[in-house]
C-alpha positions in Angstrom: 0.3 -0.2 0.4 2.5 2.5 1.1 4.4 2.2 -2.8 0.7 2.7 -4.2 0.1 5.8 -2.0 3.6 6.9 -3.0 2.9 6.5 -6.8 0.0 8.4 -6.6 1.6 10.9 -4.5 3.9 11.2 -7.4 1.7 11.4 -9.7 -0.3 13.9 -8.3 2.4 16.4 -7.4 3.3 16.0 -11.9 -0.2 16.8 -12.6 -0.1 19.8 -10.5 3.1 20.8 -11.6 2.1 20.7 -15.1 -1.1 22.8 -14.7 1.3 25.3 -13.0 3.4 25.3 -15.7 0.1 25.8 -18.2 -1.1 28.2 -16.3 1.6 30.4 -16.3 3.0 30.4 -20.3 1.8 33.3 -21.8 -2.1 33.2 -23.9 -2.1 34.0 -27.1 -4.6 34.9 -29.7 -4.3 32.9 -33.6 -1.1 34.1 -35.7 -2.1 36.3 -38.7 -0.6 37.9 -41.3 0.2 41.7 -41.1 1.1 43.5 -44.8 3.7 46.1 -44.0 4.9 47.7 -47.4 5.9 44.7 -49.7 6.3 42.9 -46.5 4.0 40.1 -44.9 4.9 39.4 -41.4 3.9 36.8 -38.8 1.4 38.4 -36.4 -0.1 38.0 -33.2 -1.6 39.7 -30.5 -2.0 38.6 -26.8 -5.2 36.7 -25.3 -8.1 39.2 -24.9 -7.2 41.3 -27.3 -8.8 41.9 -30.9 -7.4 43.9 -33.3 -10.4 46.9 -34.3 -9.2 47.9 -37.7 -10.7 45.1 -39.7 -13.8 46.9 -38.8 -13.6 50.1 -40.7 -14.9 51.9 -37.8 -14.4 55.6 -38.7 -14.6 56.5 -34.5 -12.2 53.5 -34.0 -9.8 54.9 -36.6 -10.1 58.3 -35.7 -9.6 57.4 -31.8 -6.5 55.6 -32.8 -5.5 58.0 -35.0 -5.4 60.3 -31.9 -2.9 58.3 -30.2 -0.4 58.9 -32.5 2.0 61.0 -34.9 0.5 61.9 -38.3 3.5 60.7 -39.6 3.1 56.7 -39.1 0.7 54.4 -40.0 -1.7 52.3 -37.9 -1.6 48.7 -38.5 -3.2 47.9 -35.5 -5.6 49.5 -32.7 -6.1 46.2 -30.4 -9.2 46.9 -27.7 -9.8 44.6 -25.2 -12.7 41.8 -25.6 -14.9 43.3 -23.4 -14.3 46.4 -24.7 -14.9 45.1 -28.2 -18.5 43.8 -26.8 -19.3 47.4 -25.5 -19.0 48.9 -29.2 -20.7 46.8 -30.9 -23.5 47.0 -28.5 -23.0 51.0 -28.8 -21.1 51.7 -25.8 -18.0 53.9 -25.7 -15.0 51.5 -25.0 -13.5 51.7 -21.2 -10.2 51.9 -22.6 -8.7 50.8 -19.6 -5.8 48.8 -21.5 -5.8 49.3 -25.5 -2.9 48.1 -28.0 -0.9 50.0 -31.2 1.4 49.3 -34.0 2.1 51.7 -36.4 5.2 51.9 -38.5 6.6 55.0 -40.3 4.7 56.2 -43.8 8.5 57.1 -44.9 9.8 54.0 -44.0 6.8 51.4 -44.8 8.0 50.9 -48.3 11.4 50.0 -47.2 13.9 47.8 -45.6 15.6 50.1 -42.4 19.2 49.0 -42.3 20.3 48.3 -38.5 22.5 51.2 -38.1 19.9 53.6 -39.2 17.5 52.3 -36.2 20.2 52.0 -33.8 20.3 56.1 -34.4 16.6 56.7 -34.2 16.6 54.4 -30.6 19.4 56.5 -29.6 17.6 59.7 -30.0 14.6 58.5 -29.0 16.4 57.7 -25.4 18.4 61.0 -25.2 15.0 62.6 -25.2 13.8 61.0 -22.4 16.0 62.3 -19.8 16.7 59.8 -17.1 14.2 57.4 -14.9 13.7 57.9 -11.1 14.8 54.8 -8.8 12.7 51.7 -8.3 9.4 52.3 -6.3 6.6 53.6 -6.3 5.6 54.8 -9.4 2.6 57.0 -8.4 4.1 58.9 -5.8 6.7 60.0 -8.2 4.0 60.7 -10.8 2.3 62.7 -8.3 5.0 65.6 -8.4 4.4 65.7 -12.0 2.5 67.9 -14.4 -1.0 66.7 -15.3 -0.7 65.0 -18.6 3.4 65.1 -18.5 4.3 61.8 -20.3 7.1 60.7 -17.9 9.8 58.3 -18.4 10.0 55.6 -15.6 12.4 53.1 -16.7 14.0 50.7 -20.0 12.6 47.2 -20.0 14.6 45.2 -22.3 17.4 46.7 -24.8 19.2 44.8 -27.7 20.5 45.6 -31.2 16.9 45.2 -32.7 15.2 46.2 -29.8 14.1 48.8 -27.1 11.3 48.7 -24.8 10.7 51.6 -22.6 8.0 52.2 -19.9 6.5 55.5 -19.0 3.6 57.2 -17.1 1.9 60.0 -16.9 -1.0 61.3 -14.3 -4.5 62.4 -15.8 -6.0 65.9 -15.1 -8.5 65.7 -13.0 -11.9 65.1 -14.5 -13.6 67.2 -11.6 -12.0 71.2 -11.6 -14.2 72.5 -8.6 -12.9 74.0 -6.0 -13.1 71.4 -3.4 -12.4 68.2 -5.8 -11.3 65.4 -3.5 -11.3 62.8 -6.2 -7.6 60.8 -6.1 -5.5 61.0 -9.0 -5.2 58.7 -12.0 -2.5 57.0 -13.3 -1.6 55.8 -16.8 1.5 53.2 -17.8 2.1 52.7 -21.7 5.1 51.0 -22.7 6.7 52.3 -25.8 8.9 49.6 -28.1 10.8 50.2 -30.8 11.4 46.8 -32.8 13.5 45.9 -35.9 11.3 42.9 -37.4 12.6 41.2 -40.4 14.1 45.0 -41.4 10.6 46.9 -41.1 10.9 49.2 -38.5 7.5 49.0 -35.8 6.5 50.7 -33.0 4.7 48.6 -30.3 2.5 50.5 -27.7 0.8 48.7 -24.6 -1.1 51.1 -22.7 -3.3 50.3 -19.0 -4.5 51.9 -16.3 -2.4 52.2 -13.0 -3.7 51.3 -9.6 -1.1 49.3 -8.1 2.0 46.8 -8.5 0.1 44.2 -10.4 -0.6 46.7 -13.3 3.3 47.4 -13.3 3.8 43.7 -14.0 1.1 43.2 -16.5 2.5 46.0 -19.1 6.2 44.4 -18.0 5.1 40.6 -18.9 2.7 41.7 -21.4 5.5 43.7 -23.5 8.2 41.3 -23.0 6.3 38.6 -23.9 5.1 39.9 -27.1 8.0 40.8 -28.2 9.5 37.5 -27.7 6.5 36.2 -29.4 6.8 38.2 -32.6 10.4 37.4 -33.1 9.9 33.8 -33.2 6.8 34.0 -35.4 9.5 35.8 -38.1 12.2 34.1 -37.2 12.4 31.7 -39.9 10.5 33.6 -42.5 
């Protein structure tokens, strides 16, 4: 009986270990093709997000355009599945989380040499300034002007990719003299990625309430980079 009990216990431990690995693994939607100039890239989105651009909705197109410079072409504007349901039902999306993928219009139909990409990355990093020490980002953002995007740290730096984290304190919605509404914050990661010679910019946005939101945007950004590079590694 003892040997049988040990075997059962070992089997249960292996099952739990498998489930832990399965639940911890990043989940992704079905891959699709993304046309950038003359090149079709393999592309994917984190599970729970849906690309809204195929809807052709003028409202969503205008909204996406408000989040990027006119010199960029929008490739993907992904809402959470819950926000897509709200939009399809005629309601306004919450936009607590969303994803945006763009490419510079001037570079869309050409390959970007690694040296040029590196120069663009260095220019962007110089413009960001120095990040604050690791800690409570909310306390730091509270010292910044409302609406001012603030550099919070670097998430990844490699020859073909750089990802940074920024935050912003939203302007107060209630401008009354005795307003006591707490401040609201937003985190965003910006990734400049050279994928098969094409220059892409990935943006991940989330509301910021606690440390879990920092961990979510960090993990989502890094896993998304890894997944896109994996999809295009053998092409």
